[in-house]
KEDO-942258 format. One record per atom (N, C-alpha, C): residue in three letters; x, y, z. Coordinates in steps of 0.001 Angstrom, whole numbers, padded with zeros to 6 digits, always signed. Example, Ala and Ser with C-alpha at 12.3 -4.5 7.8 and 13.67 -1.06 7.14 Angstrom:
<rs>
ALA+013190-005690+007800;ALA+012300-004500+007800;ALA+013200-003300+007800;SER+012850-002250+007080;SER+013670-001060+007140;SER+012900+000030+007870;
</rs>
This chain:
<rs>
MET-034586-014416+025965;MET-033647-014967+026922;MET-032445-014032+027027;TYR-031933-013927+028229;TYR-030772-013076+028474;TYR-029494-013852+028187;PRO-028456-013155+027683;PRO-027166-013821+027516;PRO-026588-014135+028898;CYS-025621-015020+028957;CYS-025031-015432+030229;CYS-023947-014460+030670;MET-023935-014167+031969;MET-022968-013246+032538;MET-022451-013862+033841;GLN-021169-013712+034079;GLN-020558-014169+035321;GLN-020713-013077+036388;PRO-020677-013445+037685;PRO-020839-012442+038735;PRO-019859-011269+038632;GLU-018618-011543+038289;GLU-017621-010480+038186;GLU-017979-009489+037081;GLU-018488-010012+035969;GLU-018916-009150+034865;GLU-020115-008301+035279;ALA-021011-008900+036039;ALA-022205-008180+036493;ALA-021822-007030+037413;VAL-020874-007274+038309;VAL-020417-006212+039213;VAL-019813-005069+038405;LYS-019007-005379+037404;LYS-018403-004333+036558;LYS-019470-003544+035811;GLN-020499-004234+035330;GLN-021585-003558+034614;GLN-022306-002581+035532;VAL-022642-003043+036729;VAL-023318-002173+037697;VAL-022408-001007+038072;GLN-021124-001272+038210;GLN-020165-000213+038548;GLN-020158+000871+037474;CYS-020146+000480+036217;CYS-020145+001463+035123;CYS-021420+002295+035122;VAL-022556+001654+035311;VAL-023830+002372+035323;VAL-023884+003305+036526;ALA-023419+002844+037679;ALA-023421+003681+038877;ALA-022513+004886+038695;ASN-021363+004680+038085;ASN-020449+005805+037833;ASN-021121+006870+036981;ALA-021918+006452+036032;ALA-022559+007387+035113;ALA-023843+007989+035685;SER-024448+007341+036691;SER-025785+007736+037117;SER-025909+008273+038540;LEU-024989+007948+039404;LEU-025126+008321+040807;LEU-024016+009264+041242;ALA-024270+009999+042298;ALA-023235+010852+042869;ALA-022147+009996+043518;GLU-022531+008816+044014;GLU-021564+007902+044601;GLU-020786+007214+043482;THR-019591+006793+043771;THR-018842+006079+042743;THR-019280+004630+042686;GLY-019238+004086+041508;GLY-019603+002693+041314;GLY-018702+001735+042056;GLN-017473+002164+042338;GLN-016542+001301+043055;GLN-017018+001040+044480;ARG-017816+001945+045028;ARG-018366+001725+046370;ARG-019696+000997+046312;VAL-020471+001239+045285;VAL-021825+000690+045191;VAL-021821-000752+044689;ALA-021194-001004+043573;ALA-021280-002306+042906;ALA-020809-003483+043755;PRO-019710-003374+044498;PRO-019268-004539+045277;PRO-020283-005013+046325;LEU-021181-004135+046736;LEU-022209-004537+047695;LEU-023099-005642+047132;TYR-023224-005685+045812;TYR-024097-006662+045165;TYR-023391-007971+044817;GLU-022072-008021+044952;GLU-021345-009214+044512;GLU-021810-010502+045192;PRO-022031-010527+046520;PRO-022534-011775+047117;PRO-023884-012207+046529;THR-024713-011241+046189;THR-026011-011551+045591;THR-025826-012160+044208;PHE-024932-011567+043404;PHE-024647-012138+042080;PHE-024089-013550+042208;ARG-023223-013768+043184;ARG-022641-015101+043369;ARG-023715-016123+043750;ARG-024656-015711+044593;ARG-025746-016620+044980;ARG-026582-016995+043763;VAL-026902-015992+042942;VAL-027705-016268+041748;VAL-026944-017174+040792;ALA-025640-016955+040655;ALA-024838-017816+039777;ALA-024805-019250+040293;ALA-024730-019403+041618;ALA-024660-020743+042202;ALA-025997-021476+042114;GLU-027096-020745+042270;GLU-028417-021369+042309;GLU-029146-021319+040973;GLY-028654-020486+040052;GLY-029320-020325+038763;GLY-028332-020456+037625;THR-028466-019560+036652;THR-027605-019594+035463;THR-027000-018213+035227;GLY-026106-018154+034263;GLY-025550-016874+033853;GLY-026609-015934+033320;ALA-027654-016496+032714;ALA-028760-015668+032224;ALA-029496-015016+033400;ASP-029592-015726+034522;ASP-030224-015154+035710;ASP-029380-014016+036280;VAL-028064-014188+036252;VAL-027145-013134+036696;VAL-027320-011902+035814;THR-027412-012130+034509;THR-027591-011026+033569;THR-028911-010310+033816;TRP-029981-011050+034064;TRP-031287-010453+034349;TRP-031201-009578+035594;LEU-030549-010086+036633;LEU-030397-009314+037868;LEU-029586-008049+037616;ALA-028494-008162+036882;ALA-027684-006982+036562;ALA-028505-005956+035793;ASP-029310-006430+034863;ASP-030165-005528+034078;ASP-031149-004795+034985;GLN-031755-005516+035916;GLN-032717-004892+036827;GLN-032043-003845+037704;LEU-030865-004169+038233;LEU-030134-003217+039078;LEU-029674-002014+038269;CYS-029177-002253+037068;CYS-028717-001142+036218;CYS-029873-000228+035830;THR-031035-000799+035567;THR-032214+000011+035239;THR-032588+000894+036415;ALA-032584+000332+037610;ALA-032911+001118+038803;ALA-031880+002225+039024;ILE-030611+001891+038887;ILE-029548+002873+039104;ILE-029608+003964+038044;SER-029876+003595+036812;SER-029989+004589+035727;SER-031121+005570+035988;SER-032133+005121+036733;SER-033267+005980+037079;SER-032973+006853+038286;GLY-031771+006727+038843;GLY-031387+007542+039990;GLY-031600+006871+041330;ASN-032010+005625+041316;ASN-032197+004868+042556;ASN-030978+004001+042815;ARG-030757+003685+044064;ARG-029713+002713+044394;ARG-030327+001665+045299;PRO-030709+000520+044726;PRO-031295-000529+045548;PRO-030328-000932+046666;ASN-030863-001100+047878;ASN-030010-001571+048959;ASN-029821-003078+048801;VAL-029009-003652+049654;VAL-028686-005075+049529;VAL-029944-005939+049672;ASP-030832-005571+050587;ASP-032065-006351+050756;ASP-032930-006304+049500;GLU-032997-005140+048855;GLU-033758-005031+047608;GLU-033107-005866+046507;ALA-031774-005861+046462;ALA-031063-006677+045477;ALA-031321-008163+045733;GLU-031351-008548+047005;GLU-031644-009940+047345;GLU-033066-010314+046913;GLY-034006-009374+047067;GLY-035370-009623+046610;GLY-035430-009827+045111;LEU-034674-009009+044378;LEU-034606-009187+042928;LEU-033962-010523+042569;ALA-032957-010914+043354;ALA-032301-012207+043108;ALA-033295-013346+043296;THR-034096-013256+044327;THR-035124-014278+044566;THR-036114-014300+043408;ASP-036477-013111+042907;ASP-037356-013033+041738;ASP-036721-013714+040534;ALA-035422-013457+040330;ALA-034720-014066+039189;ALA-034757-015582+039281;LEU-034496-016097+040464;LEU-034482-017547+040634;LEU-035887-018136+040576;SER-036879-017400+041045;SER-038273-017851+040961;SER-038751-017892+039521;ARG-038356-016879+038737;ARG-038709-016848+037315;ARG-038224-018117+036642;ARG-037024-018501+036961;ARG-036424-019688+036361;ARG-037207-020930+036761;ALA-037568-021030+038036;ALA-038300-022194+038510;ALA-039632-022337+037793;LEU-040237-021222+037415;LEU-041523-021280+036737;LEU-041398-021573+035251;THR-040226-021350+034666;THR-040105-021455+033222;THR-039220-022597+032743;ASP-038506-023279+033641;ASP-037597-024315+033153;ASP-038130-025727+033317;GLY-039400-025863+033671;GLY-039983-027174+033828;GLY-039479-027910+035059;GLY-038882-027143+035992;GLY-038388-027749+037213;GLY-037031-028395+037088;GLN-036350-028171+035979;GLN-035040-028755+035771;GLN-033997-027676+035710;ARG-032816-027999+036133;ARG-031690-027047+036080;ARG-030713-027474+035051;
</rs>
């Protein structure tokens, strides 16, 4: 299980990874994902936010920068994972 993370913390994490991994600065990249993190926090848990941040950071560390639609797809995956594993309860 992932530890719980708030959307603001997730944005900072992605920003740090982007600063270290991409030619673009994390200050421009990370805020693009904030609405996605907020949606996951509202519909899921802090652990789901952390999972999403981990997935985005892994992609960015590999030299990729997921666009907003790709981040939204990962967010849907995060929330779907939860639906399959929590017995249908929030």
